[in-house]
N, CA, C and O atoms as a CHARMM CRD file, in Angstrom:
* protein
*
  272
    1    1 MET  N     14.31100  14.23100  -7.18400 PROA 1      0.00000
    2    1 MET  CA    15.58400  14.40300  -7.82600 PROA 1      0.00000
    3    1 MET  C     15.85100  13.23000  -8.76000 PROA 1      0.00000
    4    1 MET  O     15.56200  12.07900  -8.43600 PROA 1      0.00000
    5    2 LYS  N     16.39300  13.53800  -9.89200 PROA 2      0.00000
    6    2 LYS  CA    16.76100  12.50900 -10.86500 PROA 2      0.00000
    7    2 LYS  C     18.10200  11.87900 -10.46500 PROA 2      0.00000
    8    2 LYS  O     18.87900  12.45500  -9.70400 PROA 2      0.00000
    9    3 THR  N     18.34400  10.69300 -10.99700 PROA 3      0.00000
   10    3 THR  CA    19.57600   9.96800 -10.68500 PROA 3      0.00000
   11    3 THR  C     20.80400  10.76400 -11.10600 PROA 3      0.00000
   12    3 THR  O     21.78700  10.81500 -10.36700 PROA 3      0.00000
   13    4 LYS  N     20.76500  11.38100 -12.27000 PROA 4      0.00000
   14    4 LYS  CA    21.90500  12.17300 -12.75000 PROA 4      0.00000
   15    4 LYS  C     22.20700  13.32800 -11.79600 PROA 4      0.00000
   16    4 LYS  O     23.37100  13.64300 -11.54700 PROA 4      0.00000
   17    5 GLU  N     21.16000  13.95600 -11.26400 PROA 5      0.00000
   18    5 GLU  CA    21.34600  15.06500 -10.33400 PROA 5      0.00000
   19    5 GLU  C     21.97200  14.57900  -9.02700 PROA 5      0.00000
   20    5 GLU  O     22.81500  15.26100  -8.44400 PROA 5      0.00000
   21    6 ILE  N     21.55800  13.40400  -8.57600 PROA 6      0.00000
   22    6 ILE  CA    22.10300  12.84000  -7.34500 PROA 6      0.00000
   23    6 ILE  C     23.57600  12.50000  -7.53300 PROA 6      0.00000
   24    6 ILE  O     24.38600  12.75000  -6.64000 PROA 6      0.00000
   25    7 GLN  N     23.93200  11.93400  -8.68200 PROA 7      0.00000
   26    7 GLN  CA    25.31800  11.55800  -8.94300 PROA 7      0.00000
   27    7 GLN  C     26.23000  12.77500  -9.00500 PROA 7      0.00000
   28    7 GLN  O     27.43000  12.66200  -8.75500 PROA 7      0.00000
   29    8 ALA  N     25.67700  13.93100  -9.33200 PROA 8      0.00000
   30    8 ALA  CA    26.46500  15.15600  -9.41900 PROA 8      0.00000
   31    8 ALA  C     26.76000  15.75800  -8.05000 PROA 8      0.00000
   32    8 ALA  O     27.60200  16.65000  -7.94100 PROA 8      0.00000
   33    9 LEU  N     26.08100  15.28500  -6.99900 PROA 9      0.00000
   34    9 LEU  CA    26.28100  15.82100  -5.66100 PROA 9      0.00000
   35    9 LEU  C     27.59400  15.32400  -5.06900 PROA 9      0.00000
   36    9 LEU  O     28.07000  14.23800  -5.39900 PROA 9      0.00000
   37   10 SER  N     28.16700  16.13500  -4.19400 PROA 10     0.00000
   38   10 SER  CA    29.35500  15.69500  -3.45900 PROA 10     0.00000
   39   10 SER  C     28.89500  14.76800  -2.32800 PROA 10     0.00000
   40   10 SER  O     27.69800  14.62800  -2.07700 PROA 10     0.00000
   41   11 ASP  N     29.84800  14.14700  -1.65800 PROA 11     0.00000
   42   11 ASP  CA    29.50400  13.23000  -0.57100 PROA 11     0.00000
   43   11 ASP  C     28.78400  13.95000   0.57100 PROA 11     0.00000
   44   11 ASP  O     27.83200  13.41700   1.14200 PROA 11     0.00000
   45   12 LYS  N     29.23500  15.14800   0.89900 PROA 12     0.00000
   46   12 LYS  CA    28.59100  15.91000   1.97600 PROA 12     0.00000
   47   12 LYS  C     27.17700  16.32100   1.58300 PROA 12     0.00000
   48   12 LYS  O     26.25000  16.22800   2.38800 PROA 12     0.00000
   49   13 GLU  N     27.01600  16.77300   0.35300 PROA 13     0.00000
   50   13 GLU  CA    25.69400  17.16300  -0.12200 PROA 13     0.00000
   51   13 GLU  C     24.75600  15.96200  -0.15900 PROA 13     0.00000
   52   13 GLU  O     23.57100  16.08300   0.15000 PROA 13     0.00000
   53   14 LEU  N     25.29300  14.80100  -0.53800 PROA 14     0.00000
   54   14 LEU  CA    24.50300  13.58100  -0.57500 PROA 14     0.00000
   55   14 LEU  C     24.01600  13.20500   0.82000 PROA 14     0.00000
   56   14 LEU  O     22.85300  12.84400   1.00100 PROA 14     0.00000
   57   15 ALA  N     24.90300  13.28900   1.79900 PROA 15     0.00000
   58   15 ALA  CA    24.53100  12.98000   3.17700 PROA 15     0.00000
   59   15 ALA  C     23.48600  13.96100   3.70100 PROA 15     0.00000
   60   15 ALA  O     22.54800  13.57200   4.39800 PROA 15     0.00000
   61   16 LYS  N     23.65900  15.23200   3.35900 PROA 16     0.00000
   62   16 LYS  CA    22.71100  16.25900   3.79200 PROA 16     0.00000
   63   16 LYS  C     21.33600  16.03500   3.15400 PROA 16     0.00000
   64   16 LYS  O     20.30600  16.18400   3.81200 PROA 16     0.00000
   65   17 GLN  N     21.33200  15.67600   1.86700 PROA 17     0.00000
   66   17 GLN  CA    20.08200  15.41300   1.15600 PROA 17     0.00000
   67   17 GLN  C     19.38400  14.18300   1.73900 PROA 17     0.00000
   68   17 GLN  O     18.16200  14.17400   1.88600 PROA 17     0.00000
   69   18 LEU  N     20.15400  13.15400   2.06800 PROA 18     0.00000
   70   18 LEU  CA    19.59200  11.94000   2.64700 PROA 18     0.00000
   71   18 LEU  C     18.94900  12.23000   4.00100 PROA 18     0.00000
   72   18 LEU  O     17.87400  11.71700   4.31100 PROA 18     0.00000
   73   19 GLU  N     19.61000  13.04600   4.79300 PROA 19     0.00000
   74   19 GLU  CA    19.05400  13.42900   6.09300 PROA 19     0.00000
   75   19 GLU  C     17.74800  14.21700   5.92200 PROA 19     0.00000
   76   19 GLU  O     16.78600  14.00700   6.66100 PROA 19     0.00000
   77   20 ALA  N     17.72900  15.11800   4.94800 PROA 20     0.00000
   78   20 ALA  CA    16.52700  15.92200   4.70400 PROA 20     0.00000
   79   20 ALA  C     15.35800  15.05500   4.24500 PROA 20     0.00000
   80   20 ALA  O     14.21700  15.27900   4.65100 PROA 20     0.00000
   81   21 VAL  N     15.63700  14.07800   3.41000 PROA 21     0.00000
   82   21 VAL  CA    14.57200  13.21100   2.90400 PROA 21     0.00000
   83   21 VAL  C     14.05100  12.30300   4.01600 PROA 21     0.00000
   84   21 VAL  O     12.85600  12.01400   4.06900 PROA 21     0.00000
   85   22 HSD  N     14.94400  11.84700   4.90900 PROA 22     0.00000
   86   22 HSD  CA    14.48900  11.06100   6.05700 PROA 22     0.00000
   87   22 HSD  C     13.56800  11.89300   6.95100 PROA 22     0.00000
   88   22 HSD  O     12.56700  11.39000   7.46200 PROA 22     0.00000
   89   23 GLN  N     13.91100  13.15200   7.13100 PROA 23     0.00000
   90   23 GLN  CA    13.07100  14.04800   7.92900 PROA 23     0.00000
   91   23 GLN  C     11.70800  14.24900   7.25200 PROA 23     0.00000
   92   23 GLN  O     10.67400  14.28400   7.92000 PROA 23     0.00000
   93   24 GLU  N     11.71900  14.37700   5.94100 PROA 24     0.00000
   94   24 GLU  CA    10.46600  14.52400   5.20100 PROA 24     0.00000
   95   24 GLU  C      9.59300  13.28900   5.35900 PROA 24     0.00000
   96   24 GLU  O      8.37900  13.40500   5.52900 PROA 24     0.00000
   97   25 LEU  N     10.20100  12.10400   5.30500 PROA 25     0.00000
   98   25 LEU  CA     9.44700  10.86500   5.49200 PROA 25     0.00000
   99   25 LEU  C      8.85100  10.80900   6.88700 PROA 25     0.00000
  100   25 LEU  O      7.69900  10.40600   7.05400 PROA 25     0.00000
  101   26 PHE  N      9.61700  11.20600   7.88600 PROA 26     0.00000
  102   26 PHE  CA     9.10400  11.24700   9.24900 PROA 26     0.00000
  103   26 PHE  C      7.87600  12.14100   9.34400 PROA 26     0.00000
  104   26 PHE  O      6.86300  11.76700   9.93500 PROA 26     0.00000
  105   27 ASN  N      7.98100  13.32600   8.75400 PROA 27     0.00000
  106   27 ASN  CA     6.85500  14.26900   8.79100 PROA 27     0.00000
  107   27 ASN  C      5.63700  13.71900   8.05700 PROA 27     0.00000
  108   27 ASN  O      4.50600  13.88600   8.51300 PROA 27     0.00000
  109   28 LEU  N      5.86600  13.06300   6.91900 PROA 28     0.00000
  110   28 LEU  CA     4.74600  12.48600   6.18100 PROA 28     0.00000
  111   28 LEU  C      4.07200  11.37200   6.97700 PROA 28     0.00000
  112   28 LEU  O      2.84500  11.28100   7.00700 PROA 28     0.00000
  113   29 ARG  N      4.86500  10.53400   7.61400 PROA 29     0.00000
  114   29 ARG  CA     4.28700   9.45600   8.42800 PROA 29     0.00000
  115   29 ARG  C      3.51000  10.01900   9.61000 PROA 29     0.00000
  116   29 ARG  O      2.46800   9.48300   9.98800 PROA 29     0.00000
  117   30 PHE  N      4.01300  11.08400  10.18300 PROA 30     0.00000
  118   30 PHE  CA     3.31700  11.73100  11.29400 PROA 30     0.00000
  119   30 PHE  C      1.97000  12.28800  10.82600 PROA 30     0.00000
  120   30 PHE  O      0.94500  12.10600  11.48300 PROA 30     0.00000
  121   31 ARG  N      1.99500  12.97000   9.67600 PROA 31     0.00000
  122   31 ARG  CA     0.75700  13.52200   9.12500 PROA 31     0.00000
  123   31 ARG  C     -0.21200  12.41800   8.72800 PROA 31     0.00000
  124   31 ARG  O     -1.42500  12.58400   8.85900 PROA 31     0.00000
  125   32 LEU  N      0.30900  11.28800   8.24400 PROA 32     0.00000
  126   32 LEU  CA    -0.53100  10.15100   7.87400 PROA 32     0.00000
  127   32 LEU  C     -1.21600   9.57800   9.11200 PROA 32     0.00000
  128   32 LEU  O     -2.40100   9.24800   9.06900 PROA 32     0.00000
  129   33 ALA  N     -0.48100   9.46000  10.20600 PROA 33     0.00000
  130   33 ALA  CA    -1.02900   8.89600  11.44200 PROA 33     0.00000
  131   33 ALA  C     -2.09500   9.80100  12.05200 PROA 33     0.00000
  132   33 ALA  O     -3.02300   9.31900  12.70100 PROA 33     0.00000
  133   34 THR  N     -1.96400  11.11100  11.84500 PROA 34     0.00000
  134   34 THR  CA    -2.93500  12.04600  12.40600 PROA 34     0.00000
  135   34 THR  C     -4.02800  12.41500  11.39800 PROA 34     0.00000
  136   34 THR  O     -4.80300  13.34500  11.61800 PROA 34     0.00000
  137   35 LYS  N     -4.07400  11.67500  10.29800 PROA 35     0.00000
  138   35 LYS  CA    -5.10800  11.85600   9.25900 PROA 35     0.00000
  139   35 LYS  C     -5.07300  13.24300   8.62000 PROA 35     0.00000
  140   35 LYS  O     -6.11600  13.77000   8.23200 PROA 35     0.00000
  141   36 GLN  N     -3.88100  13.84200   8.50500 PROA 36     0.00000
  142   36 GLN  CA    -3.74300  15.15800   7.89400 PROA 36     0.00000
  143   36 GLN  C     -3.10600  15.10400   6.51400 PROA 36     0.00000
  144   36 GLN  O     -2.99200  16.12800   5.84000 PROA 36     0.00000
  145   37 LEU  N     -2.69200  13.92100   6.09200 PROA 37     0.00000
  146   37 LEU  CA    -2.02400  13.78000   4.80800 PROA 37     0.00000
  147   37 LEU  C     -3.07000  13.63700   3.70500 PROA 37     0.00000
  148   37 LEU  O     -3.92100  12.74900   3.76100 PROA 37     0.00000
  149   38 VAL  N     -3.00500  14.50700   2.71200 PROA 38     0.00000
  150   38 VAL  CA    -3.97500  14.49800   1.62700 PROA 38     0.00000
  151   38 VAL  C     -3.56800  13.50800   0.54200 PROA 38     0.00000
  152   38 VAL  O     -4.39600  12.72800   0.07300 PROA 38     0.00000
  153   39 ASN  N     -2.30200  13.53200   0.14000 PROA 39     0.00000
  154   39 ASN  CA    -1.81800  12.69100  -0.94400 PROA 39     0.00000
  155   39 ASN  C     -0.95900  11.55800  -0.37600 PROA 39     0.00000
  156   39 ASN  O      0.19200  11.78200  -0.00100 PROA 39     0.00000
  157   40 HSD  N     -1.50900  10.35600  -0.31300 PROA 40     0.00000
  158   40 HSD  CA    -0.80900   9.21200   0.27000 PROA 40     0.00000
  159   40 HSD  C      0.35500   8.73900  -0.59000 PROA 40     0.00000
  160   40 HSD  O      1.24000   8.03800  -0.10000 PROA 40     0.00000
  161   41 ARG  N      0.36600   9.10800  -1.84900 PROA 41     0.00000
  162   41 ARG  CA     1.45200   8.68900  -2.74000 PROA 41     0.00000
  163   41 ARG  C      2.76800   9.36900  -2.41700 PROA 41     0.00000
  164   41 ARG  O      3.82300   8.91800  -2.86100 PROA 41     0.00000
  165   42 GLU  N      2.71900  10.44400  -1.65300 PROA 42     0.00000
  166   42 GLU  CA     3.93700  11.15500  -1.26700 PROA 42     0.00000
  167   42 GLU  C      4.85700  10.25600  -0.45000 PROA 42     0.00000
  168   42 GLU  O      6.07800  10.33800  -0.58500 PROA 42     0.00000
  169   43 VAL  N      4.29000   9.40000   0.39500 PROA 43     0.00000
  170   43 VAL  CA     5.10100   8.50100   1.21600 PROA 43     0.00000
  171   43 VAL  C      5.90700   7.57800   0.30200 PROA 43     0.00000
  172   43 VAL  O      7.10300   7.38300   0.51900 PROA 43     0.00000
  173   44 ARG  N      5.27100   7.01900  -0.70100 PROA 44     0.00000
  174   44 ARG  CA     5.95000   6.11600  -1.62900 PROA 44     0.00000
  175   44 ARG  C      7.03500   6.85500  -2.42000 PROA 44     0.00000
  176   44 ARG  O      8.11800   6.31600  -2.64400 PROA 44     0.00000
  177   45 ARG  N      6.74400   8.08300  -2.83900 PROA 45     0.00000
  178   45 ARG  CA     7.71600   8.87600  -3.59000 PROA 45     0.00000
  179   45 ARG  C      8.96600   9.14200  -2.75700 PROA 45     0.00000
  180   45 ARG  O     10.08600   9.04300  -3.26000 PROA 45     0.00000
  181   46 VAL  N      8.77400   9.47900  -1.48900 PROA 46     0.00000
  182   46 VAL  CA     9.89600   9.78600  -0.62000 PROA 46     0.00000
  183   46 VAL  C     10.71600   8.53100  -0.33100 PROA 46     0.00000
  184   46 VAL  O     11.94300   8.59600  -0.26300 PROA 46     0.00000
  185   47 LYS  N     10.05200   7.39900  -0.16300 PROA 47     0.00000
  186   47 LYS  CA    10.78200   6.14400   0.05300 PROA 47     0.00000
  187   47 LYS  C     11.65900   5.80500  -1.15400 PROA 47     0.00000
  188   47 LYS  O     12.78800   5.34200  -0.99500 PROA 47     0.00000
  189   48 LYS  N     11.14100   6.03500  -2.34500 PROA 48     0.00000
  190   48 LYS  CA    11.93500   5.78700  -3.55500 PROA 48     0.00000
  191   48 LYS  C     13.11700   6.74700  -3.63700 PROA 48     0.00000
  192   48 LYS  O     14.20000   6.37300  -4.08600 PROA 48     0.00000
  193   49 GLU  N     12.90400   7.96700  -3.20800 PROA 49     0.00000
  194   49 GLU  CA    13.98600   8.95000  -3.19600 PROA 49     0.00000
  195   49 GLU  C     15.09800   8.50800  -2.23800 PROA 49     0.00000
  196   49 GLU  O     16.28100   8.63300  -2.55400 PROA 49     0.00000
  197   50 ILE  N     14.71400   7.99600  -1.07700 PROA 50     0.00000
  198   50 ILE  CA    15.69300   7.48900  -0.11900 PROA 50     0.00000
  199   50 ILE  C     16.46700   6.33400  -0.73400 PROA 50     0.00000
  200   50 ILE  O     17.68600   6.25400  -0.58200 PROA 50     0.00000
  201   51 ALA  N     15.77200   5.43800  -1.42500 PROA 51     0.00000
  202   51 ALA  CA    16.42700   4.29700  -2.06100 PROA 51     0.00000
  203   51 ALA  C     17.43100   4.75900  -3.11500 PROA 51     0.00000
  204   51 ALA  O     18.52800   4.20700  -3.20700 PROA 51     0.00000
  205   52 ARG  N     17.06700   5.76200  -3.90700 PROA 52     0.00000
  206   52 ARG  CA    17.98500   6.29100  -4.91900 PROA 52     0.00000
  207   52 ARG  C     19.24900   6.85200  -4.26700 PROA 52     0.00000
  208   52 ARG  O     20.36600   6.57600  -4.70400 PROA 52     0.00000
  209   53 LEU  N     19.04800   7.64100  -3.21600 PROA 53     0.00000
  210   53 LEU  CA    20.18500   8.26200  -2.53500 PROA 53     0.00000
  211   53 LEU  C     21.09800   7.20300  -1.91700 PROA 53     0.00000
  212   53 LEU  O     22.32100   7.29500  -2.02900 PROA 53     0.00000
  213   54 LYS  N     20.51200   6.20500  -1.27000 PROA 54     0.00000
  214   54 LYS  CA    21.31500   5.16100  -0.64800 PROA 54     0.00000
  215   54 LYS  C     22.03700   4.31900  -1.68900 PROA 54     0.00000
  216   54 LYS  O     23.15500   3.86600  -1.44500 PROA 54     0.00000
  217   55 THR  N     21.42400   4.10400  -2.83600 PROA 55     0.00000
  218   55 THR  CA    22.06000   3.33200  -3.90100 PROA 55     0.00000
  219   55 THR  C     23.29500   4.05300  -4.42200 PROA 55     0.00000
  220   55 THR  O     24.34700   3.43700  -4.59200 PROA 55     0.00000
  221   56 ILE  N     23.17600   5.34000  -4.67500 PROA 56     0.00000
  222   56 ILE  CA    24.31700   6.12400  -5.16600 PROA 56     0.00000
  223   56 ILE  C     25.42100   6.14900  -4.11100 PROA 56     0.00000
  224   56 ILE  O     26.60100   6.02900  -4.43900 PROA 56     0.00000
  225   57 LYS  N     25.03500   6.30400  -2.84900 PROA 57     0.00000
  226   57 LYS  CA    26.01800   6.31700  -1.76700 PROA 57     0.00000
  227   57 LYS  C     26.76400   4.98700  -1.70300 PROA 57     0.00000
  228   57 LYS  O     27.98400   4.97300  -1.53800 PROA 57     0.00000
  229   58 ARG  N     26.05400   3.88000  -1.83000 PROA 58     0.00000
  230   58 ARG  CA    26.67700   2.56100  -1.76800 PROA 58     0.00000
  231   58 ARG  C     27.56900   2.31000  -2.98900 PROA 58     0.00000
  232   58 ARG  O     28.63500   1.70500  -2.86900 PROA 58     0.00000
  233   59 GLU  N     27.13700   2.77200  -4.14800 PROA 59     0.00000
  234   59 GLU  CA    27.96500   2.63500  -5.34500 PROA 59     0.00000
  235   59 GLU  C     29.29100   3.35600  -5.16400 PROA 59     0.00000
  236   59 GLU  O     30.33600   2.85600  -5.58200 PROA 59     0.00000
  237   60 ARG  N     29.25200   4.52000  -4.54600 PROA 60     0.00000
  238   60 ARG  CA    30.48800   5.26400  -4.30000 PROA 60     0.00000
  239   60 ARG  C     31.38800   4.51600  -3.32000 PROA 60     0.00000
  240   60 ARG  O     32.60700   4.48400  -3.49000 PROA 60     0.00000
  241   61 GLU  N     30.78800   3.91700  -2.29800 PROA 61     0.00000
  242   61 GLU  CA    31.57000   3.16100  -1.32100 PROA 61     0.00000
  243   61 GLU  C     32.27000   1.98000  -1.98700 PROA 61     0.00000
  244   61 GLU  O     33.41400   1.67000  -1.65400 PROA 61     0.00000
  245   62 LEU  N     31.59500   1.32400  -2.92000 PROA 62     0.00000
  246   62 LEU  CA    32.15200   0.16000  -3.58700 PROA 62     0.00000
  247   62 LEU  C     33.03700   0.52000  -4.76200 PROA 62     0.00000
  248   62 LEU  O     33.74400  -0.33500  -5.29600 PROA 62     0.00000
  249   63 GLY  N     33.00500   1.77800  -5.16800 PROA 63     0.00000
  250   63 GLY  CA    33.83200   2.22500  -6.28100 PROA 63     0.00000
  251   63 GLY  C     33.24900   1.87300  -7.63300 PROA 63     0.00000
  252   63 GLY  O     33.97100   1.79200  -8.62600 PROA 63     0.00000
  253   64 ILE  N     31.94500   1.66400  -7.67100 PROA 64     0.00000
  254   64 ILE  CA    31.28600   1.34600  -8.94200 PROA 64     0.00000
  255   64 ILE  C     31.03100   2.65400  -9.68500 PROA 64     0.00000
  256   64 ILE  O     30.53400   3.62600  -9.11800 PROA 64     0.00000
  257   65 ARG  N     31.38400   2.65000 -10.96700 PROA 65     0.00000
  258   65 ARG  CA    31.15300   3.83100 -11.78800 PROA 65     0.00000
  259   65 ARG  C     29.98300   3.60000 -12.71600 PROA 65     0.00000
  260   65 ARG  O     29.63900   2.46300 -13.04000 PROA 65     0.00000
  261   66 GLU  N     29.37300   4.69700 -13.14000 PROA 66     0.00000
  262   66 GLU  CA    28.24500   4.61800 -14.05800 PROA 66     0.00000
  263   66 GLU  C     28.70100   4.01900 -15.38500 PROA 66     0.00000
  264   66 GLU  O     29.76700   4.36100 -15.89700 PROA 66     0.00000
  265   67 GLY  N     27.89200   3.13100 -15.93100 PROA 67     0.00000
  266   67 GLY  CA    28.16000   2.55900 -17.23600 PROA 67     0.00000
  267   67 GLY  C     28.93000   1.26000 -17.19300 PROA 67     0.00000
  268   67 GLY  O     29.24100   0.70800 -18.24800 PROA 67     0.00000
  269   68 GLU  N     29.24800   0.75200 -16.02900 PROA 68     0.00000
  270   68 GLU  CA    29.98800  -0.50800 -15.94100 PROA 68     0.00000
  271   68 GLU  C     29.04400  -1.67100 -15.81000 PROA 68     0.00000
  272   68 GLU  O     29.48500  -2.81700 -15.72300 PROA 68     0.00000
């Protein structure tokens, strides 16, 4: 998901998306540990996605708006 798409989400949708991405990371780590993961870059991609989601969530908590 792009940053603009994440910013367009409501707070509930953001929380739901964050939970889903955490679950995806768990599954990827499980597959990595059992040697079933083909593309190791997926773990890094999902971690970056989590960081994006948490950043937008924190910006909302602090009241920071885009462009400031």
